[in-house]
C-alpha positions in Angstrom: 42.1 20.1 38.5 38.3 19.7 36.6 39.0 18.7 33.1 35.6 19.5 30.7 35.1 16.5 28.5 33.1 17.9 25.6 30.2 15.5 24.1 29.3 15.3 20.5 25.9 16.6 19.9 23.2 14.0 20.1 22.1 13.0 16.7 18.3 14.0 15.5 15.7 10.7 15.8 13.8 12.7 12.7 10.1 12.0 12.6 8.6 8.5 14.1 8.2 7.0 10.8 4.9 4.2 10.1 3.4 5.7 13.5 0.5 6.7 11.3 -2.3 4.2 9.7 -4.7 5.2 6.9 -7.2 6.3 8.8 -5.1 9.0 10.4 -3.3 9.8 7.4 -7.4 10.2 6.3 -8.5 12.8 9.3 -5.3 14.8 8.8 -6.5 15.5 5.1 -10.1 15.8 6.8 -9.5 18.2 9.8 -7.5 20.0 7.3 -10.4 21.1 5.3 -12.9 21.2 7.9 -15.9 21.0 6.6 -18.2 21.6 9.4 -16.9 24.6 9.6 -17.2 25.0 6.2 -20.6 24.2 6.0 -21.8 26.1 9.0 -21.1 29.7 7.3 -20.0 29.5 3.6 -23.4 28.3 1.8 -24.6 31.9 3.3 -21.9 33.7 0.8 -22.0 31.4 -1.9 -26.3 31.2 -1.9 -26.2 35.1 -2.2 -24.4 34.7 -5.7 -25.3 31.3 -7.1 -28.8 31.2 -5.7 -30.3 27.9 -6.5 -27.3 26.9 -8.4 -25.0 26.8 -5.2 -25.0 23.1 -5.4 -23.7 23.0 -8.9 -21.1 25.2 -7.6 -19.9 23.2 -5.3 -19.9 20.5 -7.8 -17.7 21.9 -10.0 -15.9 23.1 -7.3 -14.8 19.8 -6.8 -14.2 19.1 -10.2 -11.4 21.5 -10.4 -10.0 20.4 -6.5 -10.2 16.3 -7.8 -7.9 17.5 -11.2 -5.1 19.6 -8.3 -5.7 16.3 -6.0 -5.2 14.1 -8.8 -1.8 16.1 -9.9 -0.7 16.1 -6.4 -1.2 12.4 -6.2 1.4 11.4 -8.9 4.4 12.7 -6.4 2.6 11.4 -3.7 2.8 7.7 -5.7 6.0 8.1 -6.3 8.0 9.9 -3.4 7.4 10.5 0.5 8.6 13.5 2.3 7.7 16.1 5.4 8.8 18.7 2.7 4.7 18.0 1.4 4.1 20.2 -1.4 7.3 22.0 -1.0 9.5 19.2 -1.5 7.0 17.9 -5.1 7.1 20.9 -6.6 11.4 20.9 -7.2 10.8 17.3 -8.7 9.2 19.5 -12.0 10.6 23.5 -11.4 13.7 23.2 -9.2 14.4 24.9 -6.4 12.8 28.4 -6.8 9.7 26.8 -8.0 9.9 24.8 -4.6 10.8 27.3 -2.5 7.3 29.7 -4.2 5.6 26.7 -3.1 7.0 26.0 0.4 7.2 29.8 1.3 3.4 30.0 -0.3 2.0 26.6 1.4 3.3 28.2 5.1 1.6 31.6 4.5 -1.5 29.0 3.8 -1.3 26.8 6.6 -0.5 30.5 8.6 -3.1 31.9 7.7 -6.0 29.0 8.3 -4.3 28.0 12.2 -5.0 31.4 13.0 -8.2 32.6 11.4 -9.7 29.3 12.9 -8.8 30.0 15.6 -11.1 33.0 15.6 -13.9 30.6 14.7 -13.1 28.0 17.6 -13.9 31.5 19.9 -16.8 32.6 18.2 -18.2 29.4 18.2 -17.8 27.9 22.3 -19.3 31.4 23.0 -22.4 30.7 21.2 -22.3 27.3 22.7 -21.9 29.3 26.5 -24.9 31.5 25.4 -26.9 28.5 24.1 -26.3 27.5 27.9 -27.5 31.0 29.2 -24.3 31.5 29.7 -23.3 34.7 27.4 -19.7 36.8 28.1 -19.2 39.7 26.1 -15.8 40.8 27.7 -12.4 41.2 25.1 -10.2 39.7 28.0 -12.5 36.5 28.0 -11.9 36.2 24.5 -8.3 36.7 24.5 -7.8 34.4 26.8 -9.9 31.8 25.3 -7.7 32.2 22.0 -4.6 31.5 24.3 -6.4 28.2 26.1 -7.5 26.9 22.6 -4.2 27.7 21.2 -2.3 26.4 23.8 -3.9 23.1 23.0 -3.5 22.8 19.4 0.1 23.4 19.8 0.5 21.0 22.6 -0.6 18.4 20.5 1.4 18.8 17.8 4.3 18.3 19.9 3.0 15.9 22.2 2.7 13.5 18.7 1.3 13.4 15.4 -1.3 10.1 16.5 -2.1 11.9 19.3 -3.2 15.3 17.2 -4.5 13.5 14.0 -6.6 10.8 16.5 -8.3 14.3 18.3 -9.1 15.8 15.4 -10.6 12.5 13.4 -12.7 12.6 16.7 -14.1 15.7 16.9 -14.6 16.0 13.4 -16.1 12.9 12.9 -18.0 14.0 16.1 -19.1 17.5 14.1 -20.0 15.9 10.8 -22.4 14.1 12.2 -24.5 16.2 14.1 -24.6 18.3 11.2 -25.7 15.2 8.8 -27.8 14.1 11.3 -29.4 18.1 11.3 -29.7 18.1 7.2 -31.2 14.7 7.5 -34.2 16.3 9.8 -34.4 19.4 8.1 -34.4 17.6 4.7 -37.8 15.1 5.1 -39.1 18.1 7.3 -42.9 18.6 6.1 -41.9 22.5 5.4 -39.2 20.8 3.4 -39.2 20.9 -0.4 -37.3 17.8 -0.7 -37.4 17.8 -4.5 -36.8 21.2 -4.9 -37.6 21.7 -8.5 -36.2 25.5 -8.3 -32.5 24.1 -7.1 -32.5 21.3 -9.7 -33.6 23.8 -12.9 -31.4 25.8 -11.8 -34.4 28.8 -11.5 -33.1 32.5 -11.7 -29.2 31.3 -11.9 -26.8 33.1 -13.7 -23.4 31.4 -15.9 -21.4 34.4 -13.3 -23.4 33.9 -10.6 -21.9 29.9 -10.5 -18.5 30.8 -11.4 -18.1 33.1 -8.6 -19.6 30.8 -6.4 -17.6 28.1 -7.3 -14.7 30.6 -6.5 -15.9 30.6 -2.9 -16.5 26.7 -3.1 -12.8 25.6 -4.2 -11.7 27.9 -1.1 -13.9 25.3 1.0 -11.3 22.7 0.4 -8.0 24.4 1.1 -6.0 21.9 2.5 -7.4 18.6 1.7 -3.7 17.6 0.3 -2.1 18.1 3.9 -1.8 14.1 4.0 1.4 14.6 2.0 3.7 16.2 4.9 3.1 12.4 6.7 5.1 10.8 4.1 8.0 9.6 7.0 5.0 8.9 9.3 2.4 7.1 7.3 2.5 3.5 7.1 3.0 2.4 3.2 2.5 6.2 2.3 3.2 5.6 -1.5 -0.7 4.2 -1.1 -2.2 5.9 2.1 -1.5 9.2 1.0 -2.8 9.6 -2.4 -5.7 7.8 -1.4 -6.2 10.2 1.6 -5.6 13.4 -1.1 -8.4 11.9 -3.4 -10.8 10.4 -1.5 -11.1 13.1 1.3 -11.3 15.8 -1.6 -14.2 13.6 -3.0 -16.0 12.2 0.2 -16.1 15.9 1.5 -17.2 17.8 -2.2 -20.2 15.0 -2.0 -20.8 16.1 1.6 -20.7 20.2 0.4 -23.1 19.7 -2.5 -25.4 17.4 -0.1 -25.0 20.1 2.8 -25.7 23.1 0.4 -28.6 21.9 -1.4 -30.3 20.9 1.7 -30.0 24.1 3.3 -30.9 25.8 0.4 -34.0 24.0 -0.2 -35.0 23.8 3.9 -34.4 27.9 4.4 -37.4 29.2 1.8 -39.9 29.2 4.6 -37.1 31.1 6.5 -36.8 34.1 3.9 -33.5 35.1 2.3 -30.6 32.4 3.0 -27.6 34.8 1.6 -28.9 37.3 4.6 -28.3 34.7 7.3 -26.0 35.0 10.6 -26.3 31.7 11.3 -28.4 29.1 9.0 -27.8 25.9 10.7 -29.1 27.3 14.0 -32.2 28.8 12.7 -32.7 25.7 10.6 -32.5 23.6 13.9 -34.9 26.0 15.8 -37.6 25.6 12.6 -37.8 22.2 12.3 -38.0 21.4 16.1 -34.6 20.6 17.6 -34.8 19.7 20.5 -33.2 22.3 22.8 -30.1 20.6 23.8 -29.5 19.9 20.2 -28.5 23.6 20.0 -25.7 23.7 22.1 -24.7 20.1 20.6 -24.2 21.9 17.3 -22.2 25.1 18.8 -19.7 22.4 20.1 -19.9 20.6 17.5 -18.5 23.5 15.0 -16.1 24.3 17.8 -14.9 21.3 17.9 -14.3 21.3 13.8 -12.5 24.7 14.2 -9.8 23.3 16.9 -9.3 20.3 14.5 -8.3 23.1 11.9 -6.3 24.7 13.8 -4.1 21.5 14.6 -3.9 20.0 11.2 -2.0 23.5 9.4 0.4 23.5 12.4 1.4 19.9 11.7 2.1 20.7 8.0 3.8 23.9 9.0 6.0 21.8 11.3 7.3 19.3 8.5 7.9 21.6 5.9 9.6 24.4 8.4 11.7 21.1 9.9 12.6 20.5 6.3 13.8 23.6 5.4 15.5 23.7 8.6 17.6 20.4 8.1 18.1 22.1 3.7 19.7 25.2 5.7 17.0 27.2 4.2 16.0 28.7 7.6 17.9 28.4 10.9 19.5 24.6 11.4 17.7 24.4 14.4 14.6 24.3 13.3 15.6 20.7 11.9 15.1 18.5 14.7 13.0 16.6 16.7 12.1 16.3 20.0 14.2 13.5 21.1 11.4 11.3 22.5 8.1 12.6 21.3 9.9 12.4 17.3 7.9 15.6 16.4 9.4 18.7 14.8 8.7 20.3 17.9 11.4 23.4 17.7 9.7 24.4 13.9 6.6 24.8 16.2 7.1 26.4 18.7 8.6 29.2 16.6 5.9 29.5 14.1 2.8 28.1 16.0 2.7 30.7 18.6 2.8 33.6 16.5 -0.3 32.5 14.3 -2.3 32.2 17.6 -0.8 36.0 19.3 -1.7 37.2 15.9 -5.4 35.9 17.0 -5.3 36.9 20.1 -4.4 40.7 19.2 -7.0 41.2 16.8 -9.4 39.8 19.1 -8.0 42.3 22.1 -8.7 45.5 19.4 -12.3 44.5 18.8 -12.4 42.4 15.7 -15.2 39.9 16.1 -14.3 36.1 15.4 -16.0 34.8 12.2 -14.0 38.7 11.2 -10.8 36.7 11.7 -12.1 33.6 10.1 -12.7 35.4 7.0 -10.1 38.2 6.9 -6.7 35.7 8.1 -8.3 32.4 6.6 -8.4 35.0 3.2 -4.8 35.8 3.7 -4.4 31.9 3.9 -6.1 30.6 1.0 -3.9 33.2 -1.3 -1.1 31.3 -0.2 -2.5 28.2 -1.0 -3.4 28.9 -4.2 -0.3 30.1 -5.3 1.1 26.4 -3.7 -1.6 24.3 -5.9 -1.1 26.4 -9.2 2.7 26.1 -9.1 2.6 22.1 -7.7 0.1 21.3 -10.3 1.8 22.9 -13.2 5.6 20.7 -12.3 3.2 17.4 -12.3 3.9 16.9 -16.1 7.3 18.1 -16.5 8.1 15.6 -13.4 6.5 12.5 -15.0 8.1 13.1 -18.5 11.6 13.1 -16.3 10.5 9.5 -15.1 9.5 8.4 -18.7 5.9 8.4 -16.9 2.8 8.8 -19.3 -0.7 9.8 -18.0 -3.4 10.1 -20.1 -5.1 12.6 -17.6 -2.4 14.6 -16.5 -2.1 17.2 -18.8 -6.2 17.8 -19.0 -5.8 17.7 -14.7 -3.1 20.4 -14.8 -5.1 22.8 -17.2 -8.3 22.7 -15.0 -6.1 23.3 -12.4 -3.4 25.7 -13.1 -6.4 27.8 -14.9 -8.9 27.6 -11.5 -6.5 28.8 -9.4 -5.7 31.6 -12.1 -9.1 32.3 -12.3 -10.1 32.3 -8.5 -7.0 34.5 -8.0 -8.0 36.9 -10.2 -11.3 37.2 -9.1 -10.0 37.3 -6.0 -8.1 40.7 -6.6 -9.9 41.9 -10.0 -10.8 44.4 -9.1 -9.0 45.9 -6.2 -11.0 44.8 -3.0 -12.1 46.9 -0.3 -10.9 47.4 3.3 -9.8 45.2 5.0 -9.8 42.6 2.2 -6.9 44.9 0.1 -4.9 45.0 3.4 -5.1 41.1 3.5 -4.2 40.9 -0.3 -1.4 43.7 0.6 0.1 41.5 3.7 0.4 38.4 1.4 2.1 39.9 -1.3 4.8 41.6 1.1 5.0 38.2 2.9 5.7 36.7 -0.8 8.0 39.4 -1.8 10.2 38.8 1.6 10.5 35.3 1.4 12.3 35.7 -2.0 13.9 38.7 -1.1 15.6 35.7 1.6 16.0 33.6 -1.5 17.8 35.8 -3.3 20.2 36.4 -0.9 20.7 32.9 0.1 21.4 31.7 -3.9 24.3 34.7 -3.7 25.5 34.2 -0.4 24.8 30.1 -0.2 24.6 28.8 -3.6 24.9 25.3 -2.2 21.9 25.7 -0.3 19.1 26.7 -3.0 20.7 24.2 -5.2 19.2 21.5 -2.6 16.3 23.1 -2.0 13.0 21.0 -2.0 16.1 17.7 -2.5 16.3 16.0 0.7 14.7 14.6 3.7 12.7 12.1 0.8 12.1 8.0 0.0 11.5 6.1 -2.9 8.7 3.3 -3.9 12.1 1.1 -3.7 13.4 2.2 -0.4 10.3 0.4 1.3 
């Protein structure tokens, strides 16, 4: 007679503590911003509204983002959690504030990952085209999206250090390629190195600068993603705040330089606001060697790939914490037995983001249109998350008995800045297809809030615990 032995389930090993160096934490932050990708397509849109003051729009956007970063850093100095802004907001605004922040951040990461995958496909095809291998085939685009998406998922499941190092290498390479080209452009004989039109803000208007600032702020979304590494970073109470602030400042300075240089360099070519691919056109105009154009396209592709990987890492960790707390299925709150990554959360959510991009490519949507529209869906989420967590910061510090002279100014700049950005994006009600994107965002938030209401009635203990678990404090280090 055979007896069945019931073995208890293997205990979850959790995330791998102390696995990441300070440099790798910074890599996660920079990869989520994807500065190379932003430089490649955002400057044109900002110039169309801000003109010769485009660099100033980016400078003002950097100030707003640094204010948001300062608020987030106050939590990161005192709490280390895989829950990111989701766990932070709970300390000032309670379970509902944490839940809204967490859902908004998941929407942000999902949209940025899916949209950026479209950019990776577009620029990889541009790379092939520059080699004389033009492929205009829907099936090819879909297959390429699935392969790139699968690689991104593989790296995030394989290990946080692997994905961070891959992202860092790709982003450093792409930034180096673009910076080299921009330096050549700035000191080219046909470029006004000291561009008096830009320095005097010739022809610029206050309204144009403000709208340009809105677009500039969108170029920073995801800059705080290092805060999801609270369990995996070495000395997280120092590494994460530094990564948040220094990545924002460094990328902001890069944006200002890149904007100034592109505007100055493009004067001999015509209207920068009407350009389809300014970096490629500037490479040709300045006489860069023939091999440089494919290298440039490949570098931008690498940047887009890095920004597919980075938000998937954040998604995995937020859903992992939600699973631990019972907000979502408990099976998602477990890590891989050997890799110690939140593989179940990643493999549940990330393939949906990849399939969305593949579907849009299958119905004929252009890769860069996917970037603009699906990224916009994600940006709405980030704006809500940043505003809520900034509002929570002074409340949290007051409860901790901490007084900081800059916290209220930083909070006001952050909250009002995010409200203004959101307002400009929704009033007047946008035309197709952004109206569909905005509707999808509101529906997503409404469905999520309905789930919270259900949990509050049926499982009140779960809602009370939202954002309060899986957290370390300095005294525990």
